[in-house]
C-alpha positions as CSV (number, residue, x, y, z in Angstrom):
1,M,70.8,52.8,32.7
2,A,67.8,50.4,33.0
3,T,68.2,47.1,32.6
4,A,65.5,45.2,30.2
5,R,63.5,41.8,30.7
6,S,61.2,39.5,29.2
7,G,60.2,36.4,31.0
8,T,63.0,34.8,32.7
9,P,66.9,35.6,32.9
10,A,69.4,33.2,31.5
11,A,71.1,32.3,34.5
12,V,67.9,31.6,35.8
13,L,66.8,29.3,33.2
14,A,69.3,27.6,32.9
15,L,69.9,26.4,37.2
16,G,66.8,25.8,36.4
17,L,67.0,23.1,33.7
18,A,70.1,21.9,35.5
19,L,67.5,21.4,38.8
20,G,63.7,21.2,37.3
21,G,64.9,19.4,33.6
22,C,63.9,20.6,30.7
23,T,60.8,19.0,29.6
24,A,56.5,19.4,30.7
25,S,54.2,17.0,30.1
26,T,51.3,19.6,31.0
27,P,51.0,23.1,31.0
28,G,53.5,25.1,32.9
29,S,54.1,21.9,34.8
30,M,57.7,19.8,34.4
31,D,59.0,16.7,35.3
32,D,61.1,16.9,38.5
33,S,59.8,17.6,41.6
34,P,59.3,21.3,42.9
35,T,60.7,19.6,46.5
36,D,63.9,18.2,44.3
37,M,64.4,21.8,44.2
38,D,66.0,23.6,47.2
39,L,63.6,25.7,47.3
40,S,64.7,27.6,50.7
41,E,65.0,30.6,49.7
42,A,61.4,31.1,48.1
43,S,58.4,32.4,50.2
44,S,56.3,30.9,51.1
45,E,53.3,31.3,48.3
46,Q,55.9,30.9,45.8
47,A,56.3,27.3,47.0
48,A,52.7,26.9,48.2
49,A,51.8,27.5,44.4
50,L,54.8,25.3,43.3
51,D,53.5,22.3,45.5
52,D,51.2,19.9,43.1
53,R,54.4,20.7,39.8
54,E,52.1,23.1,38.0
55,V,52.7,26.4,38.2
56,T,48.8,28.5,36.4
57,L,48.3,31.7,35.4
58,D,47.1,32.6,38.1
59,E,49.7,31.6,39.9
60,Y,52.3,32.7,37.8
61,Q,51.0,36.7,37.1
62,A,50.4,36.1,41.3
63,A,53.5,35.7,41.4
64,F,55.5,39.3,39.4
65,T,52.5,40.9,41.1
66,R,54.2,40.1,44.6
67,Y,58.0,41.0,42.7
68,Q,56.6,43.8,41.5
69,E,54.7,44.7,45.6
70,C,58.5,43.7,47.0
71,L,60.3,45.7,44.1
72,S,57.9,48.8,45.6
73,G,58.4,48.5,48.7
74,A,62.6,48.7,48.7
75,G,61.6,52.0,46.6
76,H,61.5,50.5,43.1
77,E,59.3,50.2,40.6
78,L,59.8,48.9,37.7
79,G,59.3,50.1,33.9
80,S,57.2,49.2,31.1
81,V,55.6,46.5,32.0
82,I,54.0,44.8,29.6
83,F,51.8,41.7,29.8
84,D,50.8,39.0,27.2
85,G,49.2,37.0,28.1
86,Q,51.8,34.3,27.4
87,E,54.9,36.0,29.6
88,Y,55.9,39.5,31.7
89,S,58.4,42.1,29.6
90,Y,59.5,44.7,31.8
91,V,62.4,47.4,33.1
92,V,64.4,47.0,36.1
93,S,66.3,50.2,37.2
94,T,69.9,50.2,38.1
95,D,69.6,51.1,41.3
96,A,67.9,47.8,42.1
97,V,69.6,45.5,40.1
98,E,72.8,47.8,42.1
99,S,71.2,47.1,45.9
100,G,70.7,43.6,45.3
101,A,66.7,44.3,46.1
102,D,65.7,43.3,42.6
103,D,68.4,39.7,43.6
104,E,66.1,39.6,46.5
105,C,62.7,40.2,45.3
106,Y,62.8,38.0,42.2
107,R,64.0,35.0,44.3
108,T,62.4,34.9,46.8
109,E,58.4,35.8,44.7
110,F,58.7,34.5,41.3
111,S,62.4,32.5,40.4
112,Y,60.9,29.6,41.0
113,V,57.1,30.0,39.6
114,D,58.9,32.5,36.4
115,M,61.2,28.6,36.1
116,Y,57.9,26.5,35.2
117,W,55.6,28.5,33.7
118,Q,58.7,29.5,31.2
119,T,59.3,26.3,30.5
120,S,56.0,25.1,30.0
121,D,54.5,23.5,27.2
122,R,52.3,26.4,26.5
123,L,54.9,28.7,26.9
124,Q,56.2,27.4,24.2
125,D,53.3,25.9,21.9
126,A,52.0,29.2,21.8
127,S,55.8,31.4,21.4
128,P,56.9,31.9,17.5
129,T,58.9,30.1,15.5
130,T,61.8,31.6,12.8
131,P,63.6,29.2,10.2
């Protein structure tokens, strides 16, 4: 069995909103500084992407690639990876989740960048609205 993921998991998003605010003033950015967040578990590349309080498409894609490579290095592959121009959808194997590799790789390589990206005005403006 596998777990499908599209964008930010709810728990990470809730944590991010609690720590980082819930509004974004420019595409891929948040009003609160990343220095207000505990980035001690983030890789140096992920932390560097947040230095300017803005996440670009290139930074978002690079962080996802690092997450994917981290999982691969731990012996797990993501399935059904789709990038729709705004966000990634993918499937994580149960083995990757149960071993802790998914949590470790997501947290260190992608979670904070993903959180910034998912809550950005750019993505919110592009999301379809439901009546």
